[in-house]
N, C-alpha and C positions, 0 to 999 in steps of 0.2 A: 504495500500499499503506500502510496507517496506521503511525503508529509502533508501537502494540502491536504488531501483526502481523511488523510488522519485527523487534522486539524477539524476539516469538517463534520468528522464521524463524532467529536468530541463535543462539538457545542450543543450543549442545554437550549430545550425548550420549556423549562418549567422556571426560568429568571421573570420574575415579578419586579419592576422599576415603579419606584413610587418619588413623592415628594419625602426628603429627609423631614423628621419631626423631633422634639427635645429628647425623647427616648430614644432615639437612636443615638445619637450623641456619643456614649461610651463605646459603642461596637466599633463609629466609625474611627474614634479617637484610637483604639486599639490597631485597626488596618492601620492607619496613618502612622504613626508609634513605630511598628513593625517596617514600613517603607524607611522613616526616617533612620532606623539604626541599621538597618542593614541593606542598604541599597544606596543610589546616588540618583536615583528619578526625582528625588526631592533635596534640593541643597541646605535643607534646615538640618542641623547637626543636635540639635538637643527636639526631641518630641514634646508639644505643646502639650500642656496640661487639658484636663476636660471643661475647664472655664473656657479656656482659650478658644478651644473647639469650636465651643459653644458659641461665643461672639463671634467666629468668624462664618459659622453657618447662618446665623442671625442676619449679620451684615449683608449676608450675600441676599438672602431671601427676602430684605425691606426694598431691596434693590429691584426685586422682581424679576433677579435672575435664578435659573435654575437651581438646586443644590439637591439632588437626587441620588437614592441608595436603592441596590438592587438584592434582593433575597429569593434565595433554594430553598425551599421547604422548610420556610420563617425562620432561618442562619441568616445573618447579614454575610453578604456575598462580597460587596463593593459597593464604593461610591463615589461622585462625580459632580463638577459644578461648574459652572463658567462666571468669572468674576470681571471686572474691567482690566481690559489689557494697559492702560494707560490711565491716570489720574487728569492730565490735562485734556481742556476741552473738543479738541480737535479727534480725539480718539475716542469718542463716545460713542461710534458707531463699530465699534470692535471690541470682542471680548474675548479673553483667552479661555481655555480650558484645561479640567484637572481631572483625572482618572486615578483610583489607587484601587485595586481589587485584593481581598484576603487574599492569601497565599495559596491555600486550599483548593481554591478556584480558578488559579490561573488557567488561562488556555481551553476554558470552557465557555465562551462567547459573553461571559460577564460584560469585560470591557466595552464590547461592541454596543449591546444592549444599553449600556449608561451613556457612551459618547450619542451613539444614535438619537438617544433622546434629549441629550444636552442639544444636540445641534438643531434638531424639529425646534424646542422649547425657545434658542436662541433666537433663529430665523423667524419663529412667528411672533417674538418681542418685538421683531424690525431691524436687529440687529445683522448687519451687512458683511461685517469680516470674522473669522475666529484664528484665533493664534495657537498655537501650542509651542511651547517652550522645553523641551524634552531635555532631560538632566541626563548627561551620558550617551555620547556616541556610539557605545556598545550595547545600550539599551533598546536592542531590534523589536522587543515586542511590542513596545509602545509605538515605535517608529511603523512596523507593519500595521499594527492599528489603525493608524490617523490615513495612514495611504490608501488603506483600504476602504475609509469613508470620505474618501476625497478630499484629503490633504497632498499638498506640494509642497515637495523641500526649497525652502528660500535662503537657508545658510546655516553656517554653522559657526559658532564662536567658540574658539580652541584656547581650550586652560581658563578659563573664567572663573572657575569654583576649585577650592580644595578640601577635598575630601578623602578620609580613612587612607590618608598619608599622599595622596595623587591628584595630580590634577585633573579636571575633569571638564567635559564640551557641553554646551546648550547646544540642541538641532533645532531650529526654526522651522515650523511648518505653518501653513496658511491654508484657508478653504473660503470661498466665498459665500455665505448664506442668501439663500434667493436671489435679489437681482445683483448682489455683489455689487461694483463700481460700472455698472453698465448703466445708472442712471442715479441722480440723487438721492438722499435718505427720503423715506416715508415710508407707505406700505411697500410690503416686499411680494411678490409674487412668489408661489412653491417653489420651490425647486428642493 
């Protein structure tokens, strides 16, 4: 069986994606803490505590942006959200995505389900561009996920982070939402 066929065979159909609530934050914090402590996908070095993760979720949702969780059989399988790409006003039509999957559920379609819904909700909210700043050029799982969902490579910032005793790159990827840059901001067409 080819690696693509094996990956397709392992994608789950029982993934439930929904808005994150206050009761989800402990599991979200635990997933994120694992990735901070064990990977280079996040450039944080110390996992944020529960109160900070709650503050971050609330801030995203108060802006009307998606902050989602995925469940499989009632177990937390991952989370994802869209946040403002930058704070200066000219960036107001662009968001940045973040996706983290519980290690036991990696490679089962959780990231794809989460990111797909973040893309759709961001488009529906009128955003025109989505940027992904992927920690670590070796993070092939995240790079491939974004490629499969229509992102294109727009650059690599080499050696911009230092984590676990080594320099770490960031891979920049981008995709249009709705009309993208084909028209001024306003109502998006479905795409």
